[in-house]
N, C-alpha and C positions, 0 to 999 in steps of 0.2 A: 514425514511432514514438506508438504510445497509451500517455497517463498516464490508471492505473484509479486511482483511491480509490476504496476500500471505507469507507465511511460511513454503515452499516446498521446496528449495531450499536451501544446503551448502550452504556458503559464502568461495572465496579463501582466504588461508592459517587459514580457521578456519575449516579443517573438520575434526579435532582431536576433537573439545569441541563437538561434534554432534549436533542433533538440536539447532537450535536458540531461536528456542523458552522457550525453559531447562536452558539455561543458564541462573544463577542467576546474578543479581545486589545487595547488601543491603540483598540479605537470602531471594530475590525474583525470583522467576522466570519473562522474559519478557513476556510470554503471561500473567501472574499474575498481573503484572505493567498494561498493556494497559488493560487486560479488565477490572482493576480497575477502571480507566482515562475515558476509556470510557461510562462504568456504569455511573459516576457520571452526565458527559458532555451529555452524550445523552442516556440517561433510555430507552427511550421507540424502542431506534434504534436495527437493530436483525447484532449482530455479526458470520461471513462465515467467519472458519476458513480454507485457503488451508495447505495440510499438504503434506510431501513424505518421504526426507530422513529422517530417522531412526524414521518410519512410525508409529511401534509396542511402541515404545520407551511412545511417542507424545498422541495417542493412548489408551496406557496404562493410561496415567497422566489425561488424560484430563476424564477419563469415571472414576478413585477415586475422585477425584475434583468432590466435589455432585457441589458445586457452579462454577464451570467454565462450567460442562455436562448439566447443564440446560441452561447456557447463550449462549452455544457457539456452530453454525450447524459446523463441524466439515466434509472435504470432503478430498474424498482420491487421490493423483496422484500418478498414480502407472508410470511416466513419465517425471519423476521428471530432472532426468538425459536430458533428449531428448529434450525437446523444453521449450522453454523461459516462460517469466512470461505471455503473453497473451496468450498461450494455458493453464496457471491455471487457467485465466477469463473462458475462454472458456468452464470449465469444472460445472462453477455454473450461467449459463447464465437463470438459474431461477432467480436467484438475482439480475439481472441488468432492470427488470423496473424499478427501481424505482431513487430517489436519491444515491449517492453510497460515500463515504469516502470509497478511497484503498490508504493503508499503505503496510508493510513488514514486516516480522518476527524478521530482526533484528531493528526492531524502538522502539526505547523508545521514548516515550510521556510521557505527564504531563500535569495539568488543564492548566498551562500556555502556555503552545503548540498553544494552542487553545483559548488565549484572544482576545478578539474583530475580532474573528471569526463571519462570519455573514452567511450563506445558502444563504440569500436574494441576493448576488454580485455578485452570477454565479457561473457557474465554474472554479476553481480556483488551481494551482500549488502552495503547502506552498516552503517561500523559508528564507535561513540561514543564518540571517546575521553576524553569529561569524564561524561557519561549514562549513569547506572546503569541497567539497565534487567534485567529478571527474565532476558528469554532470553539468553544470551551463542553462541559456537560454541567449536569446537576449530578450529587453526591449523596445518596440518602441507604445509611446502615450497611453499607459497603460498596455498592449498586451502584452502577450508572444506571441513573434513570431518564435521564433525556439527554440526546448533542444537540447542540444546535448554534449558530451566530450567538456573538459577543455574550457569553457568557464565562465568570472564570472556569477554573480546573482544565486551563486549555490542553488541548489534543496537540501529541504531535502527529496526529494521522500515521499510523501502525496501529494493526491491529490484525489480534491473533486470536484464532477459530475454531472452536474444536472440531473433527470430526458431523457430528453430531448436528452442531450448529453449521457448519458448513452446506453439508443435507440438505435442512430447512433449508439458507439459503439457494441452493442451488433448486431447489422447488419452486419457490418466489420467484426467479427468473426466467419462468416459464409463461408468465405473465408478463408482458410484452410492455404497459403503464408501467411497471418497476424498474421493468430493463432503464430506465431515463431518469433511472432516479442516482444521486451520489451515494458516494458510500456510507454514510454515515446515516444517511438514511434507510437505508437495507439496516442497519444495525439497529435504529430507533424500530424498525418493524418487527425487528427480535424481539427486542426489548418491549413491544408491547401484547409479543406473544408469551410473556413469561418467562424468557432464555435470558439469565445473566450474564451479563458484560460487568464486569472487572476494573475495575481502574487500574496500573502499573503506572508507579510513581518514577521510570526511567532516572536511576543518577546520575546520569550523562543523559543529557535529553538528544534527541536528533534533532537536526535542521532543518529547516524548510528552505528555497532560494524568497519563496514565495508564499505568504504566512495564507492563502486564500485558493479554493481551490471549489470556489463558483465565478 
């Protein structure tokens, strides 16, 4: 499995804090916390980190940290201000040929976030029972029908997608129009193609510093 972290954007109202991956929580940067959790739970996975805003800072940080530098494949997005998250994915299509876990640079995760998570349950969107987010979804017959703003069933904005669904997304990204979508809009396209996306209610919800990716 490939772990994709989209950390290239600055979040609204937080630009002054700099690159989200370098913001410290309990004296550890978010990227260090993400790396620790991922390597504990998915030790064989590849971690691909897309960076952009304050690129020199994050590049220097990764280069100086031997552990992170050895484990993380860093890809620079020079157009981080121009295009949306699907474009960020389009820069790393070589890593979309396998099942993937997609999260964002400001997502704080822990081992409890993935309690009872099972890749055998198909493509899944992580939902939060505690943290409100502008993004929510409609669930019917155990599957997600639509993801949009101002809905209940709040998303944590972590997505697990099977190899088959990632290959479909890779194909969708060949169309430049799709490259300017948000991730949830690409997920909605999968749903429209009758690709089932299942809700995963995490026992310990992830936290995003800003619950707004638009």
